[in-house]
C-alpha positions in Angstrom: 95.9 42.4 -26.1 97.0 39.8 -23.8 95.5 41.6 -20.8 92.0 41.3 -22.6 92.8 37.5 -23.9 93.3 36.7 -20.0 90.2 38.8 -18.8 87.9 36.9 -21.3 89.6 33.6 -20.6 88.6 34.0 -16.4 85.5 35.6 -17.3 84.3 32.6 -19.3 85.6 30.5 -16.5 83.5 32.0 -14.1 80.5 32.4 -16.2 80.6 28.5 -16.3 80.7 28.1 -12.7 78.2 30.7 -11.6 74.4 30.8 -12.2 72.7 33.1 -9.5 75.3 36.1 -9.1 74.6 38.9 -11.4 77.0 39.4 -14.6 78.2 42.6 -13.1 79.6 41.1 -10.0 81.3 37.9 -11.9 82.4 40.7 -14.5 84.2 42.4 -11.7 85.7 39.6 -9.9 87.2 38.4 -13.4 88.5 41.8 -13.6 90.4 41.5 -10.1 91.8 38.2 -10.6 93.2 39.4 -14.1 94.6 42.7 -12.3 95.9 40.2 -9.5 97.6 37.9 -12.0 99.3 40.8 -13.9 99.9 43.5 -11.5 100.9 40.8 -8.3 99.7 43.3 -5.7 96.1 43.5 -3.7 95.9 47.4 -3.6 93.1 48.1 -5.7 94.6 50.7 -8.0 97.5 48.3 -8.7 95.2 45.7 -10.0 93.1 48.4 -11.7 96.0 49.3 -13.6 95.9 46.2 -15.9 92.4 45.8 -16.6 91.8 46.4 -20.2 88.8 49.1 -20.1 89.0 52.3 -21.5 87.4 54.0 -18.5 89.4 56.1 -16.1 91.4 54.1 -13.6 89.7 55.9 -10.8 86.2 54.7 -12.3 87.9 51.0 -12.1 89.1 51.4 -8.8 85.4 52.7 -7.6 84.0 49.5 -9.2 86.2 47.3 -7.1 85.5 49.3 -3.8 81.8 48.6 -4.5 82.5 44.9 -5.1 84.4 44.1 -1.9 82.0 46.3 0.1 79.0 44.6 -1.6 76.9 42.0 0.7 75.7 40.5 -2.0 79.0 39.1 -2.7 78.9 35.8 -0.3 82.6 34.7 -0.4 81.3 31.0 0.5 78.8 30.8 -2.6 81.4 32.3 -4.8 83.9 29.9 -3.7 81.5 26.8 -3.6 82.4 25.8 -7.0 85.9 25.5 -6.7 85.6 23.8 -3.2 83.6 21.1 -5.0 86.2 20.3 -7.6 89.1 19.9 -4.9 86.3 17.4 -3.0 85.5 15.5 -5.9 88.9 15.0 -7.1 90.3 13.6 -3.7 88.7 10.4 -4.2 89.7 8.0 -1.7 92.6 10.2 -0.7 92.6 11.3 3.0 91.6 14.7 3.4 94.5 16.5 5.6 92.7 20.1 6.5 95.1 22.5 7.9 93.9 25.4 10.2 96.2 28.6 10.4 96.1 32.4 10.7 97.8 35.0 8.7 98.3 38.7 8.7 96.0 40.3 6.5 96.9 44.3 6.5 98.0 46.2 9.4 95.1 45.4 11.6 93.6 42.3 10.9 94.1 38.6 10.6 92.7 35.9 8.4 91.9 32.4 9.7 92.1 30.0 7.2 91.3 26.0 6.5 93.3 24.9 3.5 93.4 21.3 2.3 97.3 20.0 1.9 98.2 19.6 -1.7 101.7 18.4 -2.7 103.9 20.5 -0.5 101.3 23.6 -0.5 97.8 23.9 0.3 94.4 24.9 -1.6 92.4 27.4 0.2 89.2 26.1 1.4 87.4 28.6 3.8 88.5 31.7 5.6 87.2 34.2 7.8 89.2 37.6 8.5 88.8 39.4 12.4 90.1 42.4 13.7 93.6 42.2 15.8 96.5 40.5 16.1 98.4 37.4 16.7 96.6 35.6 19.3 93.1 37.3 19.0 91.4 34.7 17.3 89.3 32.5 19.5 88.3 29.0 19.5 84.6 29.8 18.9 85.4 31.2 15.6 87.8 28.3 14.8 84.8 25.9 15.4 82.5 28.1 13.4 84.8 27.9 10.2 84.9 24.2 10.5 81.3 23.8 10.7 81.2 25.9 7.7 83.1 23.4 5.6 81.8 20.4 7.2 79.2 19.7 4.6 81.4 19.5 2.0 83.6 16.8 3.5 80.8 15.2 5.9 80.8 11.9 3.6 84.6 11.8 2.8 86.0 8.6 3.7 88.7 10.3 6.1 89.6 13.9 7.5 92.1 14.7 9.5 92.8 18.4 10.8 95.9 19.9 11.6 96.8 23.1 13.6 99.3 24.7 15.7 99.0 25.7 19.6 96.2 28.2 18.8 94.0 25.5 18.1 94.1 23.1 20.7 91.2 24.2 22.4 88.1 22.7 23.9 85.7 24.3 21.3 87.9 22.7 18.5 88.8 19.4 20.0 85.0 18.5 21.6 83.8 19.3 18.0 86.1 17.5 16.0 85.3 14.3 18.3 81.7 14.9 17.8 81.8 14.6 13.9 84.4 11.9 14.0 87.1 13.8 12.2 90.8 12.9 12.9 93.2 15.5 14.6 96.9 16.4 15.4 97.1 19.4 17.3 100.1 21.1 18.7 99.9 22.5 22.5 101.9 24.2 25.0 104.2 22.1 27.4 102.6 23.6 30.3 99.4 21.8 29.8 98.4 19.3 32.2 97.8 15.8 31.1 97.1 12.4 32.7 99.1 9.7 31.4 98.2 5.7 31.7 101.2 5.1 33.6 101.3 8.4 35.9 97.7 8.8 37.0 98.8 12.2 38.6 98.4 15.3 36.9 101.5 16.4 35.4 102.7 19.1 32.5 103.5 17.5 29.1 106.9 19.0 30.0 107.2 16.9 33.0 106.2 13.7 31.2 108.7 14.0 28.3 111.5 15.2 31.0 110.6 11.9 32.9 111.0 9.7 29.8 114.4 10.9 29.3 113.6 12.2 25.7 116.8 13.4 24.0 117.0 15.4 20.6 116.4 13.2 17.7 113.9 10.9 19.5 110.1 10.6 19.6 108.0 9.4 22.6 104.0 8.2 22.3 101.7 8.1 25.4 98.0 6.7 24.5 94.9 6.9 26.5 96.1 10.2 27.7 93.5 12.5 29.5 93.9 16.2 28.1 93.8 19.1 30.4 92.5 19.0 34.0 89.7 21.5 33.0 88.3 19.7 30.3 89.7 15.8 30.8 89.2 14.4 26.9 90.1 10.9 27.4 91.6 8.2 25.1 94.1 10.7 23.6 97.4 10.2 22.1 100.0 12.2 23.2 103.4 12.9 21.4 106.7 14.5 22.2 108.9 14.7 19.1 112.6 16.2 19.5 114.1 17.3 16.2 117.7 17.4 15.9 118.6 21.1 16.1 115.5 22.2 17.8 115.5 23.6 21.3 112.7 21.9 22.6 110.3 19.0 21.7 107.0 19.5 19.6 104.2 18.6 22.1 101.2 17.4 20.1 97.5 15.8 21.0 95.8 13.7 18.6 92.9 11.0 18.6 95.1 8.8 15.9 97.2 5.9 17.5 100.6 6.1 17.8 101.1 3.2 15.5 100.2 6.3 12.7 102.9 8.2 14.1 101.1 11.6 14.5 104.3 13.6 14.4 104.8 12.8 10.7 101.6 13.6 9.7 101.7 16.9 11.8 104.7 18.0 9.3 101.9 18.6 6.6 101.0 21.4 8.6 103.7 23.5 7.7 102.6 23.3 3.9 100.1 25.9 4.4 103.2 28.4 5.1 103.9 28.1 1.5 100.3 28.9 0.6 100.1 31.9 2.7 103.9 32.8 1.2 102.0 33.0 -2.3 99.6 34.9 -1.0 101.8 37.3 0.5 105.3 38.3 -0.3 105.9 35.7 -3.2 102.5 36.2 -4.9 99.8 38.9 -4.4 101.2 41.1 -1.1 97.9 40.5 1.0 100.0 41.6 4.1 100.3 45.3 2.5 96.3 45.7 1.8 95.0 49.0 3.2 91.7 47.6 4.1 90.7 47.4 7.4 87.2 45.9 7.1 87.2 42.3 7.7 84.3 41.4 5.1 86.0 43.7 2.8 89.4 41.9 3.1 87.2 38.4 2.9 86.0 39.6 -0.5 89.6 40.5 -1.5 90.9 37.1 -0.4 88.1 35.4 -2.4 89.8 36.8 -5.4 93.5 35.8 -4.4 91.9 32.2 -3.6 90.4 31.6 -7.1 94.0 32.8 -8.8 95.5 30.4 -6.6 93.4 27.4 -7.5 93.8 28.4 -11.2 97.6 28.5 -10.7 98.0 25.4 -8.8 95.4 23.6 -11.4 97.4 24.8 -14.4 101.0 23.5 -12.6 98.9 20.1 -12.0 98.1 20.0 -15.7 101.8 20.4 -16.5 103.0 17.9 -13.9 100.5 15.4 -15.5 101.9 16.2 -19.0 105.4 15.8 -17.7 106.1 19.0 -18.9 107.6 21.1 -16.4 110.6 21.1 -18.5 108.8 24.0 -20.2 109.3 26.5 -17.4 111.4 24.5 -14.9 115.0 22.8 -15.5 114.9 19.4 -16.8 117.7 18.0 -14.5 116.4 19.5 -11.4 113.2 20.8 -9.5 113.7 24.4 -8.7 109.9 25.5 -8.4 107.1 25.0 -6.3 103.9 23.8 -7.5 102.5 27.3 -7.5 105.6 28.9 -9.0 105.5 26.4 -11.8 102.0 27.1 -12.4 102.7 30.9 -12.0 105.5 30.8 -15.0 103.2 28.7 -17.1 100.4 30.8 -17.2 103.1 34.1 -18.0 104.2 31.8 -21.0 100.6 31.1 -22.2 100.2 34.6 -22.3 103.6 35.4 -24.1 103.1 32.7 -26.8 99.2 33.6 -27.2 98.2 30.3 -26.3 95.6 31.1 -23.6 93.2 28.6 -25.1 95.8 26.0 -23.3 94.4 27.2 -19.6 93.4 24.1 -18.1 92.7 23.8 -14.1 93.1 20.2 -12.8 93.5 18.7 -9.3 95.0 15.7 -8.8 96.4 13.5 -5.7 97.7 10.7 -7.4 100.9 11.8 -8.5 104.4 12.4 -6.7 105.9 15.6 -7.3 109.8 15.3 -7.5 111.8 16.2 -4.5 113.5 19.8 -4.7 116.8 19.6 -6.2 118.8 17.5 -8.6 116.7 14.6 -10.3 118.2 11.0 -10.8 119.0 10.2 -14.2 116.2 8.2 -16.0 
């Protein structure tokens, strides 16, 4: 009975959001999301096991196979209502967009743009390609950023964060052309030209000359970045954290006064999202799919399930009722796990009518661990 209630609730949500797609496609997507929540696995037969339908299991699996192969399922179109909900709820908050890649099955990687959100991230757009680490090139990065640009072009401030894979000419030149901020990690072997040393040198040479030590940070402003491209007027930061073997090398178009290295720490929030998509949630890395477009449509279902889960958790936090699923004297659960547990409690208590998805930036999630007495 709970399976059917969850399916009907998700189906109702999707039908409110979509107008153009055929009912068959919407209903199939609702089935997949229901199966993902209950089966906690991306293999289609695992999802199909939980679908409350009297037809044979193999028939449901074939329906899912047709869905992920159907060119009418335009991922960006289907996910647009969720992106709009995130963007509208941002208000005047800075939008921190994180770029990263994750393994999707044995032979593909999914490049994702996500919106930093209370220690985790909300998926915004993605593109799957064949290949292993390092295969995704700058042009694909730029194309994905162009896809999301209309959603954020009028936003007050956007800052893009990414690791060394994204500090390439295609990404930096495009971000500068649209006036977005960025903080990107880069390899210490890259050549830079600083204001106090006009000779081109490696970033490693620059921070060595400054006698940087563990626990310290150095900024260089008005830097020209790479001898090949000579991007002018940038800020280079070398940040050596205690316990690390070497410093982070960061390039940014933000002033040093904004502490780019502290802003960059939000980049790691996407690792929480990937963990929820994989080992702590839906096991994306274990899919047997090998067609990138098929995987993109599978990720569509995962992304919607993620938004529902984080939206549920946000509503619970705003109502100050996290004690219903977590300890009252400490926070042990991530925002995703709070929502995940609350969904299961609503199912167990036959209270799915309370399912409410909310995105809000104007609250502070308590730090993990024991909480101070009120």
